[in-house]
N, CA and C atoms of all chains as a GROMACS GRO file, in nm:
protein
  621
    1MET      N    1   0.285   1.367  -0.047
    1MET     CA    2   0.281   1.221  -0.028
    1MET      C    3   0.389   1.180   0.074
    2LEU      N    4   0.511   1.237   0.053
    2LEU     CA    5   0.620   1.205   0.145
    2LEU      C    6   0.585   1.254   0.285
    3TYR      N    7   0.520   1.372   0.287
    3TYR     CA    8   0.485   1.427   0.418
    3TYR      C    9   0.387   1.334   0.489
    4LEU      N   10   0.286   1.285   0.416
    4LEU     CA   11   0.187   1.194   0.476
    4LEU      C   12   0.254   1.066   0.523
    5LEU      N   13   0.349   1.018   0.443
    5LEU     CA   14   0.417   0.895   0.482
    5LEU      C   15   0.498   0.916   0.608
    6GLN      N   16   0.569   1.026   0.611
    6GLN     CA   17   0.654   1.057   0.728
    6GLN      C   18   0.569   1.069   0.853
    7LEU      N   19   0.458   1.143   0.837
    7LEU     CA   20   0.370   1.164   0.952
    7LEU      C   21   0.314   1.031   1.001
    8SER      N   22   0.279   0.944   0.905
    8SER     CA   23   0.213   0.818   0.944
    8SER      C   24   0.309   0.724   1.015
    9LEU      N   25   0.441   0.737   0.989
    9LEU     CA   26   0.536   0.646   1.051
    9LEU      C   27   0.592   0.702   1.182
   10GLU      N   28   0.585   0.833   1.197
   10GLU     CA   29   0.650   0.900   1.310
   10GLU      C   30   0.595   0.852   1.444
   11SER      N   31   0.463   0.858   1.455
   11SER     CA   32   0.406   0.825   1.587
   11SER      C   33   0.262   0.781   1.568
   12ARG      N   34   0.207   0.724   1.673
   12ARG     CA   35   0.067   0.680   1.668
   12ARG      C   36  -0.023   0.799   1.641
   13ALA      N   37   0.011   0.912   1.705
   13ALA     CA   38  -0.072   1.031   1.685
   13ALA      C   39  -0.065   1.074   1.539
   14GLY      N   40   0.058   1.068   1.484
   14GLY     CA   41   0.075   1.106   1.344
   14GLY      C   42  -0.006   1.015   1.254
   15PHE      N   43  -0.003   0.887   1.285
   15PHE     CA   44  -0.076   0.788   1.204
   15PHE      C   45  -0.225   0.820   1.206
   16ASP      N   46  -0.276   0.846   1.329
   16ASP     CA   47  -0.420   0.878   1.340
   16ASP      C   48  -0.452   1.005   1.263
   17ARG      N   49  -0.358   1.101   1.268
   17ARG     CA   50  -0.380   1.229   1.198
   17ARG      C   51  -0.392   1.201   1.048
   18VAL      N   52  -0.308   1.113   0.998
   18VAL     CA   53  -0.312   1.083   0.853
   18VAL      C   54  -0.445   1.018   0.819
   19ILE      N   55  -0.490   0.926   0.906
   19ILE     CA   56  -0.618   0.860   0.881
   19ILE      C   57  -0.730   0.966   0.876
   20GLU      N   58  -0.722   1.057   0.970
   20GLU     CA   59  -0.820   1.168   0.977
   20GLU      C   60  -0.819   1.247   0.846
   21LEU      N   61  -0.696   1.284   0.806
   21LEU     CA   62  -0.682   1.368   0.685
   21LEU      C   63  -0.738   1.295   0.565
   22MET      N   64  -0.708   1.166   0.558
   22MET     CA   65  -0.748   1.090   0.438
   22MET      C   66  -0.899   1.069   0.432
   23ALA      N   67  -0.969   1.104   0.539
   23ALA     CA   68  -1.113   1.088   0.537
   23ALA      C   69  -1.181   1.212   0.478
   24THR      N   70  -1.103   1.320   0.464
   24THR     CA   71  -1.166   1.444   0.415
   24THR      C   72  -1.176   1.442   0.262
   25GLY      N   73  -1.278   1.509   0.210
   25GLY     CA   74  -1.305   1.510   0.066
   25GLY      C   75  -1.187   1.557  -0.016
   26PRO      N   76  -1.136   1.680   0.008
   26PRO     CA   77  -1.030   1.732  -0.077
   26PRO      C   78  -0.908   1.640  -0.085
   27ILE      N   79  -0.865   1.585   0.031
   27ILE     CA   80  -0.747   1.497   0.030
   27ILE      C   81  -0.776   1.373  -0.054
   28LYS      N   82  -0.896   1.319  -0.038
   28LYS     CA   83  -0.932   1.200  -0.118
   28LYS      C   84  -0.926   1.233  -0.267
   29LEU      N   85  -0.974   1.353  -0.301
   29LEU     CA   86  -0.977   1.391  -0.443
   29LEU      C   87  -0.835   1.402  -0.497
   30ILE      N   88  -0.748   1.467  -0.418
   30ILE     CA   89  -0.609   1.485  -0.461
   30ILE      C   90  -0.542   1.348  -0.477
   31LEU      N   91  -0.565   1.260  -0.377
   31LEU     CA   92  -0.504   1.126  -0.384
   31LEU      C   93  -0.553   1.053  -0.508
   32TRP      N   94  -0.682   1.068  -0.537
   32TRP     CA   95  -0.739   0.998  -0.653
   32TRP      C   96  -0.677   1.052  -0.782
   33LEU      N   97  -0.657   1.186  -0.788
   33LEU     CA   98  -0.597   1.246  -0.908
   33LEU      C   99  -0.453   1.197  -0.926
   34ILE      N  100  -0.378   1.196  -0.814
   34ILE     CA  101  -0.238   1.151  -0.823
   34ILE      C  102  -0.235   1.004  -0.865
   35LEU      N  103  -0.322   0.923  -0.801
   35LEU     CA  104  -0.323   0.779  -0.832
   35LEU      C  105  -0.361   0.757  -0.978
   36SER      N  106  -0.459   0.834  -1.027
   36SER     CA  107  -0.502   0.818  -1.167
   36SER      C  108  -0.389   0.853  -1.262
   37GLY      N  109  -0.321   0.963  -1.232
   37GLY     CA  110  -0.208   1.003  -1.316
   37GLY      C  111  -0.101   0.896  -1.317
   38LEU      N  112  -0.075   0.837  -1.199
   38LEU     CA  113   0.027   0.732  -1.190
   38LEU      C  114  -0.017   0.610  -1.270
   39LEU      N  115  -0.144   0.572  -1.256
   39LEU     CA  116  -0.192   0.452  -1.326
   39LEU      C  117  -0.181   0.470  -1.476
   40TYR      N  118  -0.221   0.590  -1.526
   40TYR     CA  119  -0.210   0.615  -1.669
   40TYR      C  120  -0.063   0.606  -1.712
   41HIS      N  121   0.023   0.672  -1.636
   41HIS     CA  122   0.167   0.674  -1.669
   41HIS      C  123   0.223   0.533  -1.670
   42LEU      N  124   0.177   0.451  -1.573
   42LEU     CA  125   0.225   0.312  -1.563
   42LEU      C  126   0.182   0.232  -1.686
   43ILE      N  127   0.054   0.243  -1.721
   43ILE     CA  128   0.001   0.164  -1.833
   43ILE      C  129   0.064   0.209  -1.964
   44ALA      N  130   0.070   0.342  -1.983
   44ALA     CA  131   0.131   0.393  -2.106
   44ALA      C  132   0.279   0.358  -2.109
   45GLY      N  133   0.341   0.355  -1.990
   45GLY     CA  134   0.484   0.321  -1.983
   45GLY      C  135   0.507   0.176  -2.023
   46VAL      N  136   0.418   0.089  -1.976
   46VAL     CA  137   0.432  -0.053  -2.014
   46VAL      C  138   0.419  -0.066  -2.165
   47LYS      N  139   0.323   0.008  -2.222
   47LYS     CA  140   0.308   0.004  -2.369
   47LYS      C  141   0.438   0.051  -2.434
   48HIS      N  142   0.496   0.154  -2.377
   48HIS     CA  143   0.620   0.210  -2.432
   48HIS      C  144   0.731   0.106  -2.429
   49LEU      N  145   0.740   0.034  -2.315
   49LEU     CA  146   0.845  -0.068  -2.303
   49LEU      C  147   0.821  -0.180  -2.404
   50LEU      N  148   0.692  -0.215  -2.424
   50LEU     CA  149   0.660  -0.319  -2.523
   50LEU      C  150   0.702  -0.274  -2.662
   51MET      N  151   0.679  -0.146  -2.688
   51MET     CA  152   0.718  -0.098  -2.821
   51MET      C  153   0.869  -0.100  -2.837
   52ASP      N  154   0.941  -0.080  -2.722
   52ASP     CA  155   1.088  -0.089  -2.730
   52ASP      C  156   1.128  -0.230  -2.768
   53TRP      N  157   1.040  -0.328  -2.731
   53TRP     CA  158   1.071  -0.466  -2.767
   53TRP      C  159   1.029  -0.495  -2.911
   54GLY      N  160   0.976  -0.392  -2.978
   54GLY     CA  161   0.945  -0.413  -3.118
   54GLY      C  162   0.801  -0.450  -3.143
   55MET      N  163   0.718  -0.444  -3.037
   55MET     CA  164   0.578  -0.480  -3.058
   55MET      C  165   0.497  -0.354  -3.089
   56GLY      N  166   0.398  -0.370  -3.175
   56GLY     CA  167   0.302  -0.261  -3.197
   56GLY      C  168   0.365  -0.137  -3.256
   57GLU      N  169   0.459  -0.157  -3.348
   57GLU     CA  170   0.524  -0.038  -3.406
   57GLU      C  171   0.462   0.001  -3.539
   58SER      N  172   0.379  -0.088  -3.595
   58SER     CA  173   0.312  -0.053  -3.721
   58SER      C  174   0.200   0.046  -3.689
   59ARG      N  175   0.145   0.108  -3.791
   59ARG     CA  176   0.040   0.206  -3.766
   59ARG      C  177  -0.077   0.142  -3.695
   60GLU      N  178  -0.116   0.021  -3.743
   60GLU     CA  179  -0.231  -0.045  -3.682
   60GLU      C  180  -0.196  -0.083  -3.539
   61GLY      N  181  -0.073  -0.134  -3.521
   61GLY     CA  182  -0.032  -0.177  -3.387
   61GLY      C  183  -0.033  -0.060  -3.290
   62ALA      N  184   0.016   0.053  -3.338
   62ALA     CA  185   0.021   0.171  -3.251
   62ALA      C  186  -0.120   0.215  -3.214
   63LEU      N  187  -0.209   0.210  -3.314
   63LEU     CA  188  -0.348   0.251  -3.286
   63LEU      C  189  -0.408   0.160  -3.180
   64ARG      N  190  -0.390   0.027  -3.201
   64ARG     CA  191  -0.450  -0.067  -3.105
   64ARG      C  192  -0.387  -0.045  -2.967
   65GLY      N  193  -0.256  -0.023  -2.965
   65GLY     CA  194  -0.187  -0.002  -2.837
   65GLY      C  195  -0.244   0.117  -2.764
   66ALA      N  196  -0.270   0.223  -2.838
   66ALA     CA  197  -0.324   0.344  -2.774
   66ALA      C  198  -0.464   0.318  -2.722
   67GLN      N  199  -0.542   0.246  -2.802
   67GLN     CA  200  -0.681   0.219  -2.759
   67GLN      C  201  -0.680   0.133  -2.633
   68VAL      N  202  -0.595   0.029  -2.632
   68VAL     CA  203  -0.589  -0.059  -2.514
   68VAL      C  204  -0.544   0.021  -2.392
   69THR      N  205  -0.446   0.107  -2.414
   69THR     CA  206  -0.395   0.188  -2.302
   69THR      C  207  -0.505   0.273  -2.243
   70LEU      N  208  -0.581   0.340  -2.329
   70LEU     CA  209  -0.687   0.429  -2.277
   70LEU      C  210  -0.796   0.348  -2.208
   71LEU      N  211  -0.827   0.231  -2.267
   71LEU     CA  212  -0.932   0.149  -2.207
   71LEU      C  213  -0.889   0.102  -2.068
   72LEU      N  214  -0.768   0.048  -2.059
   72LEU     CA  215  -0.718  -0.001  -1.930
   72LEU      C  216  -0.712   0.113  -1.828
   73THR      N  217  -0.672   0.229  -1.876
   73THR     CA  218  -0.661   0.342  -1.784
   73THR      C  219  -0.798   0.379  -1.730
   74ALA      N  220  -0.898   0.380  -1.818
   74ALA     CA  221  -1.034   0.415  -1.773
   74ALA      C  222  -1.078   0.318  -1.665
   75ILE      N  223  -1.053   0.189  -1.688
   75ILE     CA  224  -1.093   0.088  -1.589
   75ILE      C  225  -1.019   0.112  -1.458
   76ALA      N  226  -0.886   0.133  -1.468
   76ALA     CA  227  -0.804   0.150  -1.347
   76ALA      C  228  -0.847   0.272  -1.269
   77VAL      N  229  -0.880   0.379  -1.339
   77VAL     CA  230  -0.919   0.504  -1.272
   77VAL      C  231  -1.050   0.485  -1.196
   78VAL      N  232  -1.143   0.410  -1.258
   78VAL     CA  233  -1.271   0.386  -1.190
   78VAL      C  234  -1.247   0.300  -1.066
   79LEU      N  235  -1.163   0.197  -1.081
   79LEU     CA  236  -1.133   0.111  -0.965
   79LEU      C  237  -1.068   0.192  -0.854
   80ALA      N  238  -0.979   0.283  -0.895
   80ALA     CA  239  -0.910   0.366  -0.795
   80ALA      C  240  -1.011   0.452  -0.721
   81TRP      N  241  -1.108   0.503  -0.794
   81TRP     CA  242  -1.213   0.582  -0.731
   81TRP      C  243  -1.286   0.497  -0.626
   82GLY      N  244  -1.318   0.374  -0.666
   82GLY     CA  245  -1.387   0.285  -0.572
   82GLY      C  246  -1.302   0.257  -0.450
   83MET      N  247  -1.173   0.242  -0.471
   83MET     CA  248  -1.083   0.208  -0.362
   83MET      C  249  -1.072   0.325  -0.263
   84ILE      N  250  -1.075   0.448  -0.316
   84ILE     CA  251  -1.051   0.561  -0.227
   84ILE      C  252  -1.181   0.609  -0.162
   85TRP      N  253  -1.292   0.609  -0.242
   85TRP     CA  254  -1.416   0.664  -0.184
   85TRP      C  255  -1.500   0.558  -0.115
   86MET      N  256   1.587   2.384  -3.226
   86MET     CA  257   1.676   2.265  -3.230
   86MET      C  258   1.779   2.286  -3.118
   87VAL      N  259   1.798   2.181  -3.043
   87VAL     CA  260   1.889   2.194  -2.929
   87VAL      C  261   2.029   2.152  -2.974
   88ILE      N  262   2.123   2.241  -2.964
   88ILE     CA  263   2.257   2.209  -3.015
   88ILE      C  264   2.323   2.109  -2.920
   89ASN      N  265   2.352   2.159  -2.798
   89ASN     CA  266   2.404   2.057  -2.705
   89ASN      C  267   2.335   2.076  -2.573
   90ALA      N  268   2.289   1.969  -2.519
   90ALA     CA  269   2.212   1.981  -2.395
   90ALA      C  270   2.255   1.869  -2.302
   91PRO      N  271   2.368   1.887  -2.238
   91PRO     CA  272   2.413   1.781  -2.147
   91PRO      C  273   2.309   1.754  -2.040
   92SER      N  274   2.295   1.629  -2.005
   92SER     CA  275   2.190   1.598  -1.907
   92SER      C  276   2.253   1.530  -1.787
   93LEU      N  277   2.371   1.572  -1.750
   93LEU     CA  278   2.439   1.523  -1.629
   93LEU      C  279   2.477   1.377  -1.641
   94SER      N  280   2.436   1.309  -1.748
   94SER     CA  281   2.480   1.169  -1.759
   94SER      C  282   2.566   1.157  -1.885
   95ARG      N  283   2.627   1.045  -1.903
   95ARG     CA  284   2.732   1.035  -2.005
   95ARG      C  285   2.678   1.057  -2.146
   96SER      N  286   2.569   0.988  -2.173
   96SER     CA  287   2.526   1.000  -2.313
   96SER      C  288   2.377   0.978  -2.321
   97GLY      N  289   2.323   1.003  -2.440
   97GLY     CA  290   2.180   0.981  -2.461
   97GLY      C  291   2.144   0.837  -2.435
   98LEU      N  292   2.239   0.748  -2.472
   98LEU     CA  293   2.209   0.606  -2.453
   98LEU      C  294   2.194   0.576  -2.304
   99SER      N  295   2.284   0.635  -2.222
   99SER     CA  296   2.275   0.603  -2.079
   99SER      C  297   2.145   0.659  -2.022
  100ASP      N  298   2.103   0.776  -2.074
  100ASP     CA  299   1.972   0.829  -2.030
  100ASP      C  300   1.864   0.728  -2.062
  101TRP      N  301   1.870   0.677  -2.188
  101TRP     CA  302   1.765   0.584  -2.233
  101TRP      C  303   1.761   0.465  -2.140
  102ILE      N  304   1.879   0.414  -2.104
  102ILE     CA  305   1.885   0.294  -2.019
  102ILE      C  306   1.836   0.328  -1.878
  103ILE      N  307   1.882   0.441  -1.826
  103ILE     CA  308   1.839   0.481  -1.691
  103ILE      C  309   1.688   0.486  -1.683
  104GLN      N  310   1.627   0.546  -1.784
  104GLN     CA  311   1.482   0.565  -1.779
  104GLN      C  312   1.410   0.430  -1.787
  105ARG      N  313   1.455   0.341  -1.877
  105ARG     CA  314   1.386   0.212  -1.890
  105ARG      C  315   1.409   0.127  -1.765
  106PHE      N  316   1.532   0.124  -1.719
  106PHE     CA  317   1.565   0.040  -1.604
  106PHE      C  318   1.487   0.088  -1.481
  107SER      N  319   1.488   0.219  -1.458
  107SER     CA  320   1.416   0.272  -1.341
  107SER      C  321   1.266   0.250  -1.357
  108ALA      N  322   1.218   0.254  -1.481
  108ALA     CA  323   1.073   0.234  -1.504
  108ALA      C  324   1.031   0.094  -1.459
  109VAL      N  325   1.115  -0.004  -1.487
  109VAL     CA  326   1.080  -0.142  -1.449
  109VAL      C  327   1.077  -0.154  -1.297
  110ILE      N  328   1.178  -0.094  -1.231
  110ILE     CA  329   1.182  -0.099  -1.084
  110ILE      C  330   1.058  -0.031  -1.026
  111LEU      N  331   1.028   0.086  -1.080
  111LEU     CA  332   0.916   0.163  -1.025
  111LEU      C  333   0.783   0.094  -1.052
  112ALA      N  334   0.772   0.027  -1.168
  112ALA     CA  335   0.647  -0.046  -1.197
  112ALA      C  336   0.631  -0.158  -1.095
  113ALA      N  337   0.743  -0.229  -1.067
  113ALA     CA  338   0.736  -0.338  -0.970
  113ALA      C  339   0.698  -0.284  -0.833
  114TYR      N  340   0.759  -0.173  -0.794
  114TYR     CA  341   0.731  -0.116  -0.662
  114TYR      C  342   0.587  -0.069  -0.652
  115THR      N  343   0.536  -0.009  -0.759
  115THR     CA  344   0.396   0.039  -0.758
  115THR      C  345   0.300  -0.078  -0.742
  116VAL      N  346   0.323  -0.185  -0.819
  116VAL     CA  347   0.236  -0.303  -0.811
  116VAL      C  348   0.245  -0.363  -0.671
  117PHE      N  349   0.368  -0.371  -0.620
  117PHE     CA  350   0.389  -0.428  -0.486
  117PHE      C  351   0.312  -0.348  -0.381
  118MET      N  352   0.322  -0.215  -0.389
  118MET     CA  353   0.256  -0.130  -0.289
  118MET      C  354   0.104  -0.138  -0.302
  119LEU      N  355   0.054  -0.131  -0.425
  119LEU     CA  356  -0.092  -0.137  -0.444
  119LEU      C  357  -0.144  -0.272  -0.394
  120ALA      N  358  -0.073  -0.380  -0.427
  120ALA     CA  359  -0.117  -0.513  -0.384
  120ALA      C  360  -0.121  -0.518  -0.232
  121THR      N  361  -0.016  -0.463  -0.169
  121THR     CA  362  -0.012  -0.465  -0.022
  121THR      C  363  -0.130  -0.388   0.036
  122LEU      N  364  -0.155  -0.270  -0.019
  122LEU     CA  365  -0.262  -0.186   0.037
  122LEU      C  366  -0.399  -0.249   0.014
  123ILE      N  367  -0.413  -0.315  -0.101
  123ILE     CA  368  -0.545  -0.374  -0.132
  123ILE      C  369  -0.568  -0.499  -0.048
  124THR      N  370  -0.463  -0.580  -0.032
  124THR     CA  371  -0.485  -0.709   0.036
  124THR      C  372  -0.490  -0.692   0.187
  125THR      N  373  -0.431  -0.586   0.241
  125THR     CA  374  -0.438  -0.571   0.387
  125THR      C  375  -0.499  -0.435   0.420
  126PRO      N  376  -0.626  -0.416   0.389
  126PRO     CA  377  -0.685  -0.283   0.409
  126PRO      C  378  -0.678  -0.234   0.553
  127GLU      N  379  -0.707  -0.321   0.649
  127GLU     CA  380  -0.716  -0.271   0.788
  127GLU      C  381  -0.580  -0.279   0.856
  128MET      N  382  -0.492  -0.178   0.836
  128MET     CA  383  -0.362  -0.181   0.906
  128MET      C  384  -0.364  -0.079   1.016
  129ASP      N  385  -0.328  -0.122   1.139
  129ASP     CA  386  -0.318  -0.020   1.245
  129ASP      C  387  -0.172   0.028   1.250
  130TYR      N  388  -0.146   0.117   1.340
  130TYR     CA  389  -0.014   0.182   1.341
  130TYR      C  390   0.097   0.079   1.351
  131ASP      N  391   0.081  -0.021   1.440
  131ASP     CA  392   0.190  -0.116   1.464
  131ASP      C  393   0.218  -0.197   1.337
  132SER      N  394   0.112  -0.246   1.273
  132SER     CA  395   0.139  -0.330   1.155
  132SER      C  396   0.194  -0.244   1.042
  133TRP      N  397   0.150  -0.115   1.033
  133TRP     CA  398   0.201  -0.025   0.929
  133TRP      C  399   0.348   0.003   0.952
  134ARG      N  400   0.377   0.023   1.079
  134ARG     CA  401   0.514   0.060   1.115
  134ARG      C  402   0.609  -0.059   1.091
  135ASN      N  403   0.565  -0.182   1.135
  135ASN     CA  404   0.663  -0.289   1.114
  135ASN      C  405   0.664  -0.340   0.972
  136PHE      N  406   0.559  -0.302   0.894
  136PHE     CA  407   0.569  -0.332   0.750
  136PHE      C  408   0.687  -0.256   0.691
  137PHE      N  409   0.695  -0.126   0.724
  137PHE     CA  410   0.805  -0.046   0.669
  137PHE      C  411   0.936  -0.068   0.744
  138GLY      N  412   0.924  -0.142   0.856
  138GLY     CA  413   1.046  -0.170   0.931
  138GLY      C  414   1.122  -0.287   0.873
  139LYS      N  415   1.051  -0.372   0.799
  139LYS     CA  416   1.118  -0.493   0.747
  139LYS      C  417   1.226  -0.452   0.648
  140VAL      N  418   1.343  -0.512   0.657
  140VAL     CA  419   1.457  -0.470   0.575
  140VAL      C  420   1.426  -0.478   0.426
  141PRO      N  421   1.366  -0.590   0.377
  141PRO     CA  422   1.342  -0.595   0.232
  141PRO      C  423   1.254  -0.479   0.183
  142VAL      N  424   1.151  -0.444   0.261
  142VAL     CA  425   1.063  -0.335   0.218
  142VAL      C  426   1.139  -0.204   0.220
  143ARG      N  427   1.222  -0.189   0.321
  143ARG     CA  428   1.297  -0.063   0.333
  143ARG      C  429   1.394  -0.050   0.217
  144LEU      N  430   1.462  -0.162   0.185
  144LEU     CA  431   1.560  -0.159   0.074
  144LEU      C  432   1.488  -0.131  -0.057
  145PHE      N  433   1.378  -0.202  -0.079
  145PHE     CA  434   1.303  -0.187  -0.204
  145PHE      C  435   1.257  -0.041  -0.215
  146SER      N  436   1.213   0.017  -0.104
  146SER     CA  437   1.167   0.156  -0.107
  146SER      C  438   1.282   0.250  -0.140
  147LEU      N  439   1.397   0.227  -0.080
  147LEU     CA  440   1.511   0.316  -0.105
  147LEU      C  441   1.559   0.303  -0.249
  148ILE      N  442   1.564   0.179  -0.298
  148ILE     CA  443   1.607   0.158  -0.438
  148ILE      C  444   1.508   0.226  -0.531
  149SER      N  445   1.379   0.213  -0.499
  149SER     CA  446   1.278   0.276  -0.585
  149SER      C  447   1.288   0.427  -0.579
  150LEU      N  448   1.325   0.477  -0.463
  150LEU     CA  449   1.338   0.622  -0.449
  150LEU      C  450   1.450   0.673  -0.541
  151VAL      N  451   1.562   0.600  -0.538
  151VAL     CA  452   1.676   0.640  -0.624
  151VAL      C  453   1.635   0.627  -0.771
  152ALA      N  454   1.565   0.516  -0.802
  152ALA     CA  455   1.519   0.496  -0.940
  152ALA      C  456   1.425   0.610  -0.980
  153LEU      N  457   1.340   0.652  -0.885
  153LEU     CA  458   1.245   0.760  -0.915
  153LEU      C  459   1.320   0.888  -0.950
  154CYS      N  460   1.429   0.915  -0.876
  154CYS     CA  461   1.504   1.038  -0.902
  154CYS      C  462   1.564   1.034  -1.044
  155GLY      N  463   1.620   0.919  -1.082
  155GLY     CA  464   1.676   0.905  -1.216
  155GLY      C  465   1.568   0.918  -1.322
  156HIS      N  466   1.456   0.849  -1.297
  156HIS     CA  467   1.344   0.850  -1.391
  156HIS      C  468   1.289   0.992  -1.408
  157ALA      N  469   1.273   1.059  -1.294
  157ALA     CA  470   1.215   1.194  -1.299
  157ALA      C  471   1.311   1.289  -1.371
  158TRP      N  472   1.441   1.275  -1.342
  158TRP     CA  473   1.535   1.368  -1.403
  158TRP      C  474   1.535   1.351  -1.556
  159VAL      N  475   1.547   1.229  -1.604
  159VAL     CA  476   1.551   1.209  -1.750
  159VAL      C  477   1.421   1.259  -1.812
  160GLY      N  478   1.309   1.228  -1.744
  160GLY     CA  479   1.180   1.272  -1.795
  160GLY      C  480   1.170   1.423  -1.802
  161MET      N  481   1.205   1.490  -1.692
  161MET     CA  482   1.193   1.636  -1.690
  161MET      C  483   1.292   1.701  -1.786
  162TRP      N  484   1.410   1.639  -1.796
  162TRP     CA  485   1.509   1.693  -1.890
  162TRP      C  486   1.454   1.685  -2.032
  163THR      N  487   1.390   1.572  -2.063
  163THR     CA  488   1.334   1.556  -2.198
  163THR      C  489   1.228   1.661  -2.224
  164VAL      N  490   1.144   1.686  -2.122
  164VAL     CA  491   1.040   1.789  -2.137
  164VAL      C  492   1.106   1.923  -2.166
  165GLY      N  493   1.211   1.953  -2.090
  165GLY     CA  494   1.278   2.082  -2.106
  165GLY      C  495   1.336   2.098  -2.245
  166THR      N  496   1.406   1.995  -2.291
  166THR     CA  497   1.471   2.009  -2.423
  166THR      C  498   1.369   2.004  -2.536
  167ASP      N  499   1.248   1.954  -2.505
  167ASP     CA  500   1.145   1.957  -2.611
  167ASP      C  501   1.078   2.093  -2.620
  168TYR      N  502   1.051   2.152  -2.503
  168TYR     CA  503   0.962   2.269  -2.506
  168TYR      C  504   1.028   2.400  -2.468
  169LEU      N  505   1.140   2.393  -2.394
  169LEU     CA  506   1.200   2.520  -2.352
  169LEU      C  507   1.324   2.545  -2.438
  170THR      N  508   1.300   2.575  -2.565
  170THR     CA  509   1.416   2.594  -2.653
  170THR      C  510   1.402   2.727  -2.727
  171GLY      N  511   1.502   2.757  -2.807
  171GLY     CA  512   1.501   2.880  -2.884
  171GLY      C  513   1.380   2.888  -2.974
  172ARG      N  514   1.333   2.770  -3.018
  172ARG     CA  515   1.221   2.771  -3.113
  172ARG      C  516   1.098   2.830  -3.047
  173GLN      N  517   1.076   2.797  -2.919
  173GLN     CA  518   0.956   2.852  -2.852
  173GLN      C  519   0.982   2.989  -2.791
  174LEU      N  520   1.102   3.008  -2.731
  174LEU     CA  521   1.120   3.126  -2.646
  174LEU      C  522   1.224   3.223  -2.702
  175GLY      N  523   1.267   3.200  -2.828
  175GLY     CA  524   1.365   3.293  -2.883
  175GLY      C  525   1.500   3.274  -2.818
  176ASN      N  526   1.587   3.378  -2.824
  176ASN     CA  527   1.725   3.356  -2.780
  176ASN      C  528   1.737   3.336  -2.630
  177ARG      N  529   1.630   3.368  -2.554
  177ARG     CA  530   1.641   3.345  -2.409
  177ARG      C  531   1.604   3.200  -2.373
  178GLY      N  532   1.557   3.123  -2.475
  178GLY     CA  533   1.508   2.988  -2.447
  178GLY      C  534   1.606   2.903  -2.367
  179PRO      N  535   1.729   2.885  -2.417
  179PRO     CA  536   1.824   2.798  -2.345
  179PRO      C  537   1.846   2.843  -2.201
  180LEU      N  538   1.845   2.973  -2.176
  180LEU     CA  539   1.867   3.021  -2.039
  180LEU      C  540   1.750   2.976  -1.950
  181VAL      N  541   1.629   2.995  -2.004
  181VAL     CA  542   1.510   2.954  -1.926
  181VAL      C  543   1.519   2.805  -1.894
  182ARG      N  544   1.568   2.728  -1.996
  182ARG     CA  545   1.576   2.582  -1.973
  182ARG      C  546   1.676   2.552  -1.863
  183ARG      N  547   1.786   2.627  -1.861
  183ARG     CA  548   1.888   2.602  -1.757
  183ARG      C  549   1.827   2.624  -1.617
  184VAL      N  550   1.753   2.736  -1.606
  184VAL     CA  551   1.692   2.766  -1.475
  184VAL      C  552   1.593   2.656  -1.438
  185TYR      N  553   1.515   2.614  -1.538
  185TYR     CA  554   1.416   2.507  -1.516
  185TYR      C  555   1.488   2.380  -1.472
  186GLN      N  556   1.598   2.348  -1.536
  186GLN     CA  557   1.671   2.224  -1.503
  186GLN      C  558   1.730   2.233  -1.362
  187ALA      N  559   1.783   2.350  -1.330
  187ALA     CA  560   1.840   2.366  -1.196
  187ALA      C  561   1.732   2.346  -1.091
  188PHE      N  562   1.614   2.402  -1.119
  188PHE     CA  563   1.502   2.386  -1.024
  188PHE      C  564   1.466   2.239  -1.011
  189CYS      N  565   1.464   2.165  -1.124
  189CYS     CA  566   1.429   2.023  -1.118
  189CYS      C  567   1.530   1.946  -1.035
  190VAL      N  568   1.657   1.977  -1.057
  190VAL     CA  569   1.763   1.906  -0.984
  190VAL      C  570   1.747   1.931  -0.834
  191LEU      N  571   1.719   2.055  -0.800
  191LEU     CA  572   1.705   2.091  -0.659
  191LEU      C  573   1.587   2.015  -0.597
  192LEU      N  574   1.475   2.015  -0.669
  192LEU     CA  575   1.355   1.950  -0.616
  192LEU      C  576   1.379   1.800  -0.599
  193ILE      N  577   1.442   1.739  -0.699
  193ILE     CA  578   1.467   1.594  -0.693
  193ILE      C  579   1.561   1.563  -0.577
  194ALA      N  580   1.661   1.650  -0.556
  194ALA     CA  581   1.755   1.628  -0.446
  194ALA      C  582   1.682   1.636  -0.312
  195VAL      N  583   1.590   1.731  -0.301
  195VAL     CA  584   1.513   1.745  -0.176
  195VAL      C  585   1.432   1.618  -0.151
  196TYR      N  586   1.363   1.571  -0.254
  196TYR     CA  587   1.281   1.450  -0.236
  196TYR      C  588   1.368   1.331  -0.201
  197LEU      N  589   1.485   1.323  -0.265
  197LEU     CA  590   1.573   1.209  -0.239
  197LEU      C  591   1.617   1.208  -0.094
  198LEU      N  592   1.667   1.322  -0.048
  198LEU     CA  593   1.721   1.328   0.089
  198LEU      C  594   1.610   1.313   0.191
  199TRP      N  595   1.496   1.375   0.162
  199TRP     CA  596   1.383   1.364   0.254
  199TRP      C  597   1.338   1.218   0.262
  200GLY      N  598   1.327   1.153   0.148
  200GLY     CA  599   1.283   1.013   0.146
  200GLY      C  600   1.381   0.923   0.220
  201VAL      N  601   1.509   0.944   0.195
  201VAL     CA  602   1.609   0.861   0.262
  201VAL      C  603   1.596   0.879   0.413
  202GLN      N  604   1.573   1.002   0.454
  202GLN     CA  605   1.563   1.030   0.597
  202GLN      C  606   1.442   0.957   0.656
  203ILE      N  607   1.335   0.944   0.577
  203ILE     CA  608   1.216   0.874   0.628
  203ILE      C  609   1.246   0.725   0.640
  204PHE      N  610   1.300   0.667   0.533
  204PHE     CA  611   1.319   0.521   0.534
  204PHE      C  612   1.437   0.481   0.621
  205TRP      N  613   1.538   0.569   0.625
  205TRP     CA  614   1.657   0.533   0.701
  205TRP      C  615   1.635   0.557   0.850
  206GLY      N  616   1.569   0.669   0.876
  206GLY     CA  617   1.559   0.709   1.016
  206GLY      C  618   1.465   0.619   1.096
  207SER      N  619   1.346   0.586   1.036
  207SER     CA  620   1.243   0.523   1.121
  207SER      C  621   1.282   0.384   1.166
   0.00000   0.00000   0.00000
């Protein structure tokens, strides 16, 4: 990721190269996997922070929190797929 | 059971704070970046370059990079002390964890310096 960023900022040629790379299937797939992992981590992390505030610590609350997290993640992952492909 | 596992920071509490604080910064940065990419899909080299040239974006990126290093370290340290212990690996467990931790520190340092060089240099 850092390499792509560096390349894209270095020069116009580098930028075009990154655009080229990002059009290929494998790179898109890797980006989608990384983005999905990040989105899940972000959503689960927000749930974690909420629990630090004392929300959703009961058994029922934890169950609902987990369900909401998975649901939101599924939606985000599909949107990410749409955004990349 | 891990007897003592220093994690380069003062105490467990400071780890806890580092991780939560960096998480908030990183969440903000992620939302900011995704919003930027979604709202301005067609960026050519010049607009991409001066987007990252603006001081606030550069500062936010550098702060997030530092936060990421703290976040990653506490996270990876936690993984190590959970799974690379005597309970799983016998008496060599702690040694394996040390090597694992050293590798994590090295990798995080590389990303930090590389990232700074990107944001600072350009």
